[in-house]
N, C-alpha and C positions, 0 to 999 in steps of 0.2 A: 527522816523523820529517827531521832533519840525515842524512845521509849523505856522506861522504865516499870516494870509489870510487879504493881505490891500484891501482899498477900491478899490483902480483900478484893483482888480480881482489879481494879482499876487501873489506866495507865497515869504515870503520874506526872509524865510529863509534856510540859506544851513546848515545841523544839524549835517553834517557829523564836527566831535568833533575830535580834534588833541590836547592832552595835553590841554584837556577843554577848544579849542581857539574855538568861532562860529564866522563865517564872515557872515551877511546878507547881500542881495541883495542892499540895501542901502547901508551900510556902503564902498562896493568894487565900486557903484557908487561914493559917494562923494572921494574915495580913485584915481580913476582916471578923478575930475576933475568935471567940465558938462558935458561934454562926453562920452555916453554910446555908447555901441555896438551899438548896435539899433538907435543911431544915429548918426553914424559915417557916413557920405561921402566922396566915394572915387571919385575924380575929374580926368578922363582921355582925353589926346588927343593923339589920333590915326589920323595914315599916311594913305593915301588912301587904302593904299597894306594891310592895319593891319585886323583885324578880332576882332569886338571888346568881350572883355573874357564875361561869361557868363557862368552863373551855370544849367548846363543838367537835373539834376534832384530837387524835392523838398525837399528833403534829404542832398543834396550835400552838401561839408563843403569847397570844391573849388571851383573855376569858371576855368576855362578851359583858358591856355592860346596858340598862332598859333603862326604860323612861320608864317611872312610876305613875304618871298622870298623865291626858291626851293634852295633845295642845297644838297651837298652829302657828308653820313660820313663816310668819309673812312674809314675800320678796325683799330683799338684801338687809332684812333684819337681824339684829344679834340675840340671841335669848338663850338662858341659862336654863339646861334640864333637867329636872331633878331624881336621882336614883331612887331614892329612897332609902339608900346604904351610908351608912359613918363606921369606918375602918378602922384597925391597928395593925397602921404597916409595922414590922419590923423597923428596928434602929439598926442605921449602916445603907437602906433600900426605900425604894419610891415609890411609888405608882406613877407610868410614864398612862397618859389617856391619848388616844391616836383614834385616827379616824376609822370607822368600816370602809372597807374601797366599793360595797354596794349602795352607798347614801351619797360616797366622792360622784362615781358614775352620776347621777340626780342631779350634781350640784348644792351638796348637802354638807356642809366643814366643818370641822372643829377648828373658833378660834386660835387661838394658844396650843397648837397640834406642834411636839407631841404637851400635851401638861403636865405638869407633874401636883403629884399629893406628898405633900411632905409626910415623916413618918411621925410626925406630932401633932398633927391636923387632926383632931375627933370630929368637926362639922359632916354636915350631911358632903355629899360627893356631888355635885354636878358640872354633865358638860356642859362650854357656851357654845354654842350652834350657831350658825349661820349658814342664809338661801341663798345661795348665788343663781338660784333659779328667774322664773317672770312670774310663776303664780306660788299660790299659797302652799306650801306642804306640813300635812298633817301627819303627829307623830301621835301613836294609839301607845296606848299602857301596855306594858308588856315589850314593846318596840324595842332591836336592839337598836343602840345607838352610837356606841364608843365599843371600842376594846380597849383592857388596861395588863399594862403589864409590869411585873412585879420584876427594879432590875438595882442592882449595887449600886452604892455613893460611893464616890469617890470622894478625898476632901483633900485640899493641901493649906501650908501655910498661905498667911495672904504677905506678901513683902512692897513694900513703896521704895519707889528708886528715883532719884533725884533725873533730869535732865541726862546732865554730864555722863552720868551710868547708864541710861535708857539707848543712848548713843551708843558707847561701846557694845552694850549689851547686846543690838538689835541687830547687828552687823553682820552679814552670813556671805558665801562665798558664790552664792547662787545670784544673789542679785536681785529676790525676792523682793524683798524688804516689804514695804510699808502695800505692794500690790496684791492689789485684791479682784473681785469681781469676772474673775476671769483671765485676770494678768497671765496667768500659764499655759495659755491655749485653750483650745476647743476639748 
C-alpha cells in the first residue's frame, strides 16, 4: 500500500489501484467541491412528537430513526410510518433509509430499502414498512424503525446511443454480455 502522510496527519492515498488509476482523498474532496463528509451538516426540524436521530454506538454507520406515532402494521400490509422529521441534506449527498436487523428478524421490513431522501426534499420523512409476519406488529411512538446513512452522490452525463453503437459498446471478451441473475456462477 502506498501512503502519503500530509502535514495534517491524514493518509492521503487510496492505494487500491483499478487499471492503474489511483484516487487521492484530496482529489475526492475536490470532486465533491468544497464540502467534505466531515464538513457536511444535516439540518433537522422536528415536531414535538419526534425523536431526534442519533448514532447509538461509536462505530454505527447509520443514525436511528424513530416513529413519531403509535401505529399497528397488519400482516401483509404496507404502511408509511411518520418520523416527525424534516431535514436539509447537503447538496451532493443523500439520506439512505435502511432496515434495522432487530425488526427484520421479526418479519418487518422496509419496502424500498434502501430508500432515498434527495437533498432537495423538504417534506416529512416517513419510512414505508411492511409486516411479513402473521400477526399485527405494534409500533409505539419513539420506537426505532429504521436507520439512515448520509452518503455522497455521484452523477454522470447521460448519453443516448443507437442500437448499432450499443452492439459495439457492449461487446466484451469475457462473454458475459446480457447474462444476469446468477449467470456468472454461485
